Legacy VTK file of the C-alpha trace (Angstrom):
# vtk DataFile Version 3.0
C-alpha trace
ASCII
DATASET POLYDATA
POINTS 312 float
-173.122 -56.387 51.099
-170.687 -55.921 53.934
-171.693 -53.172 56.365
-169.345 -50.155 56.408
-166.956 -50.158 59.394
-167.794 -48.154 62.500
-165.077 -46.028 64.059
-165.141 -44.421 67.485
-163.405 -41.286 68.605
-163.517 -38.666 71.331
-164.683 -35.316 70.007
-165.946 -31.901 71.014
-169.385 -31.571 69.433
-171.217 -28.321 68.690
-174.926 -28.309 67.842
-176.643 -25.089 66.720
-180.170 -24.287 65.642
-182.086 -21.154 64.625
-184.574 -19.961 67.235
-188.092 -19.467 65.832
-187.204 -20.565 62.300
-190.713 -21.789 61.485
-192.173 -18.451 62.605
-189.727 -16.515 60.438
-190.510 -18.703 57.430
-194.226 -18.103 57.947
-193.717 -14.334 57.926
-191.493 -14.165 54.831
-190.005 -17.296 53.278
-187.757 -15.559 50.738
-186.247 -13.065 53.157
-185.766 -15.771 55.801
-183.914 -18.003 53.338
-181.729 -15.082 52.244
-180.933 -14.234 55.873
-180.204 -17.879 56.705
-177.852 -18.145 53.722
-175.907 -15.088 54.831
-175.851 -16.079 58.519
-174.726 -19.600 57.597
-171.876 -18.120 55.560
-170.699 -16.442 58.773
-171.189 -19.574 60.892
-169.552 -21.967 58.423
-166.569 -19.658 57.990
-166.004 -19.493 61.749
-166.214 -23.269 62.098
-163.674 -23.709 59.302
-161.298 -21.166 60.840
-161.569 -22.979 64.188
-160.536 -26.272 62.503
-164.004 -27.738 62.888
-165.758 -30.107 60.501
-169.441 -29.745 59.658
-171.364 -33.020 59.549
-175.036 -32.088 59.571
-176.802 -29.078 58.023
-180.460 -30.064 57.916
-182.454 -26.898 57.299
-181.618 -24.362 59.983
-179.434 -26.658 62.132
-175.665 -27.176 62.252
-173.698 -30.091 63.694
-169.906 -29.841 63.846
-167.025 -31.529 65.647
-163.706 -30.050 66.696
-160.309 -31.484 67.628
-160.372 -29.632 70.970
-162.911 -28.290 73.455
-161.248 -24.868 73.485
-161.611 -24.537 69.706
-165.269 -25.595 69.844
-166.028 -23.151 72.646
-164.234 -20.218 71.040
-166.041 -20.924 67.774
-169.416 -20.945 69.565
-168.752 -17.597 71.250
-167.477 -16.064 67.994
-170.578 -17.346 66.183
-172.955 -15.727 68.668
-171.029 -12.459 68.688
-170.827 -12.371 64.893
-174.524 -13.126 64.423
-175.415 -10.453 66.980
-173.473 -7.887 64.966
-174.941 -9.056 61.648
-178.454 -8.714 63.098
-178.010 -5.053 64.003
-178.771 -3.887 60.450
-181.959 -5.978 60.219
-185.456 -5.046 61.403
-186.325 -6.690 64.706
-188.988 -8.914 63.165
-186.549 -10.624 60.758
-183.479 -10.951 62.977
-182.226 -14.517 63.192
-180.573 -15.929 66.325
-179.005 -19.272 67.160
-178.961 -21.470 70.253
-175.814 -23.542 70.752
-174.957 -26.636 72.801
-171.456 -28.074 73.309
-170.567 -31.526 74.600
-167.426 -33.638 74.720
-167.846 -37.363 74.373
-167.435 -40.587 72.464
-168.982 -40.602 68.969
-169.474 -43.177 66.239
-168.247 -42.344 62.744
-170.007 -43.989 59.794
-170.165 -42.991 56.133
-168.712 -39.573 56.892
-171.231 -38.750 59.632
-171.211 -38.882 63.433
-173.709 -40.525 65.774
-174.157 -41.558 69.394
-174.921 -40.154 72.830
-172.221 -37.510 72.489
-174.100 -35.995 69.536
-177.539 -36.398 71.111
-176.451 -34.610 74.286
-175.100 -31.640 72.321
-178.445 -31.377 70.520
-180.385 -31.481 73.827
-178.123 -28.788 75.299
-178.807 -26.557 72.287
-182.530 -26.809 73.048
-181.896 -25.609 76.616
-179.806 -22.590 75.636
-181.156 -19.041 75.693
-181.730 -17.212 72.426
-178.239 -16.203 71.312
-176.811 -18.293 74.157
-174.669 -21.370 74.813
-175.082 -24.351 77.163
-172.371 -26.899 77.989
-171.924 -30.047 80.059
-169.882 -30.270 83.236
-167.071 -32.001 81.341
-166.794 -29.038 78.992
-166.965 -26.543 81.876
-164.280 -28.347 83.870
-161.916 -28.369 80.903
-162.469 -24.697 80.113
-162.664 -23.279 83.618
-159.413 -21.221 83.505
-158.818 -21.132 79.774
-161.543 -18.833 78.453
-162.920 -15.372 79.155
-166.351 -16.507 80.323
-168.185 -17.698 83.425
-170.517 -20.641 83.833
-173.894 -20.627 85.602
-174.775 -23.989 87.152
-178.275 -25.059 86.030
-178.167 -28.290 88.024
-178.638 -31.863 86.889
-180.920 -32.402 83.909
-182.494 -35.549 82.525
-182.490 -35.985 78.750
-184.624 -38.237 76.611
-182.845 -41.488 75.665
-179.821 -40.596 77.827
-179.305 -43.094 80.650
-178.064 -40.768 83.378
-178.703 -37.143 84.419
-176.109 -34.593 83.338
-175.019 -31.376 84.980
-175.624 -28.416 82.664
-174.040 -24.950 82.656
-175.147 -21.748 80.964
-172.239 -19.755 79.520
-172.058 -16.095 80.532
-170.183 -14.049 77.922
-170.335 -10.619 76.305
-172.315 -11.064 73.104
-171.547 -7.513 71.983
-167.762 -7.891 72.093
-165.719 -8.295 68.932
-165.421 -11.945 67.875
-161.893 -13.291 68.325
-160.488 -16.226 66.359
-157.213 -16.905 64.601
-157.259 -16.134 60.894
-158.920 -13.362 58.829
-161.873 -11.600 60.386
-165.245 -12.013 58.660
-167.256 -9.179 57.189
-170.871 -9.098 58.271
-172.978 -8.890 55.129
-175.719 -6.629 56.475
-173.540 -3.917 57.952
-172.778 -0.888 55.822
-170.695 2.146 56.702
-173.294 3.415 59.180
-174.018 6.527 57.098
-177.790 6.015 56.955
-179.119 7.518 60.163
-182.485 5.849 59.691
-181.231 2.284 60.083
-180.486 0.197 63.129
-176.914 -0.167 61.835
-176.109 3.502 62.315
-173.604 2.789 65.069
-172.162 -0.341 63.479
-168.453 -0.461 62.766
-167.366 -1.414 59.247
-165.547 -4.747 59.056
-162.792 -4.961 56.447
-162.532 -8.551 55.179
-165.018 -10.796 53.412
-164.748 -14.570 53.211
-167.928 -15.129 51.191
-167.492 -16.110 47.546
-168.960 -13.847 44.824
-171.491 -16.569 43.965
-172.675 -16.716 47.590
-173.161 -12.943 47.730
-174.920 -12.863 44.370
-177.390 -15.582 45.358
-178.212 -13.853 48.647
-178.796 -10.535 46.878
-180.991 -12.134 44.203
-183.062 -13.900 46.859
-183.443 -10.639 48.771
-184.485 -8.687 45.669
-186.953 -11.391 44.712
-188.594 -10.951 48.127
-189.184 -7.190 47.659
-189.589 -6.697 43.902
-193.400 -6.937 43.947
-193.859 -4.806 47.051
-195.997 -1.661 47.026
-194.056 -0.304 49.986
-191.271 2.124 48.973
-189.535 1.371 52.274
-188.748 -2.119 50.929
-186.755 -0.571 48.079
-185.024 1.862 50.429
-184.031 -1.078 52.634
-182.603 -2.878 49.598
-180.581 0.211 48.660
-179.229 0.499 52.231
-178.278 -3.152 52.295
-176.829 -3.318 48.766
-175.662 0.224 47.859
-173.657 -1.206 44.940
-176.037 -4.054 44.147
-177.108 -5.340 40.759
-180.663 -4.050 41.162
-179.834 -0.544 42.418
-180.989 1.244 39.241
-184.267 -0.641 39.243
-184.880 0.028 42.942
-184.211 3.732 42.443
-186.511 3.814 39.417
-189.272 2.215 41.498
-188.852 4.937 44.113
-188.848 7.730 41.534
-191.531 6.505 39.133
-193.649 4.153 41.173
-194.553 0.548 40.369
-196.093 -0.552 37.080
-199.772 -1.417 37.122
-200.834 -4.817 38.406
-201.864 -5.865 34.915
-198.546 -4.789 33.373
-196.652 -6.562 36.131
-198.635 -9.772 35.645
-197.882 -9.781 31.898
-194.160 -9.239 32.506
-194.009 -11.930 35.200
-195.753 -14.417 32.903
-193.327 -13.567 30.094
-190.323 -13.972 32.418
-191.551 -17.295 33.798
-191.593 -18.626 30.240
-188.133 -17.223 29.529
-186.645 -18.581 32.750
-188.019 -22.096 32.289
-186.898 -22.181 28.642
-183.400 -20.828 29.340
-182.885 -20.057 25.647
-180.585 -17.123 24.896
-182.870 -15.830 22.132
-185.820 -15.783 24.547
-183.773 -13.942 27.156
-182.762 -11.346 24.576
-186.400 -11.003 23.511
-187.362 -10.281 27.119
-184.666 -7.589 27.389
-185.843 -6.005 24.139
-189.458 -5.939 25.294
-188.728 -4.829 28.864
-185.492 -2.796 28.771
-186.265 -1.494 32.281
-188.017 -4.646 33.482
-187.736 -6.040 36.975
-185.832 -9.120 35.757
-183.348 -7.329 33.461
-180.338 -7.784 35.709
-181.090 -11.449 36.269
-181.604 -11.910 32.514
-178.196 -10.379 31.813
-176.627 -12.620 34.449
-178.140 -15.652 32.704
-176.763 -14.498 29.346
-173.328 -14.014 30.874
-173.375 -17.403 32.608
-171.217 -20.460 31.782
-171.534 -21.638 28.222
-172.993 -18.369 26.902
LINES 1 313
312 0 1 2 3 4 5 6 7 8 9 10 11 12 13 14 15 16 17 18 19 20 21 22 23 24 25 26 27 28 29 30 31 32 33 34 35 36 37 38 39 40 41 42 43 44 45 46 47 48 49 50 51 52 53 54 55 56 57 58 59 60 61 62 63 64 65 66 67 68 69 70 71 72 73 74 75 76 77 78 79 80 81 82 83 84 85 86 87 88 89 90 91 92 93 94 95 96 97 98 99 100 101 102 103 104 105 106 107 108 109 110 111 112 113 114 115 116 117 118 119 120 121 122 123 124 125 126 127 128 129 130 131 132 133 134 135 136 137 138 139 140 141 142 143 144 145 146 147 148 149 150 151 152 153 154 155 156 157 158 159 160 161 162 163 164 165 166 167 168 169 170 171 172 173 174 175 176 177 178 179 180 181 182 183 184 185 186 187 188 189 190 191 192 193 194 195 196 197 198 199 200 201 202 203 204 205 206 207 208 209 210 211 212 213 214 215 216 217 218 219 220 221 222 223 224 225 226 227 228 229 230 231 232 233 234 235 236 237 238 239 240 241 242 243 244 245 246 247 248 249 250 251 252 253 254 255 256 257 258 259 260 261 262 263 264 265 266 267 268 269 270 271 272 273 274 275 276 277 278 279 280 281 282 283 284 285 286 287 288 289 290 291 292 293 294 295 296 297 298 299 300 301 302 303 304 305 306 307 308 309 310 311
């Protein structure tokens, strides 16, 4: 078979990665995945609004290219500012932060993906960035010098693995707590409520009006979050759910748990076993049988969603 053609182009490349992702997964896999899904919704939306194209999304990493250095840089700053704001409503131990590297260089395009030193350098820069920070090459700094509201700290020449020559690296100094600025509709940060709960870290957060997540995205994040707390013996877990999703699909169940306490371990085990059978079978009659047997069960809302799904 003939090999697919290789194209070359000059591009601004952004590489981002979650700091401490393995540690977060070790602490709580379900909550970490839910947080990553919501944070990635923010990140992907910003990249799209900045006319970027996402090429790689392996696990907790993002690789994107932009038609201009200014667009790539503004997207990176908006990403860090947006994630900082989204983190304010989360407990410290589950907050998720990104490191970002930006390079401009020649890349190879093959089968809808990008390769080459330009990509590798962006990835190495990301590894050098501070938590919640951005690092760039001298070429990026020189192009941006008078075009952006940021300063650049010279870190000197650095040697990178598999890169032939040393490169001068700069740390971007910017205000992470400022409002993100990009053309197009502003995102809504999924964790921030109206600030009415004085017991949360979001008490001083400002509400953000628009939301570019789809209903399916929001539903999946909420389900993943509920699944991570539904077997907890800690009432604070249910209070946190109610703060985060005041109009959520599991609000009645969370409130009932707070008022009446959890069912016994034995009762819970029987219900979970029943639900596992129902979920794997996917039969409408089985779902209805579950709802009849457990009208206030912990999977009732999910069961009703399955009954209301496509083809039902």
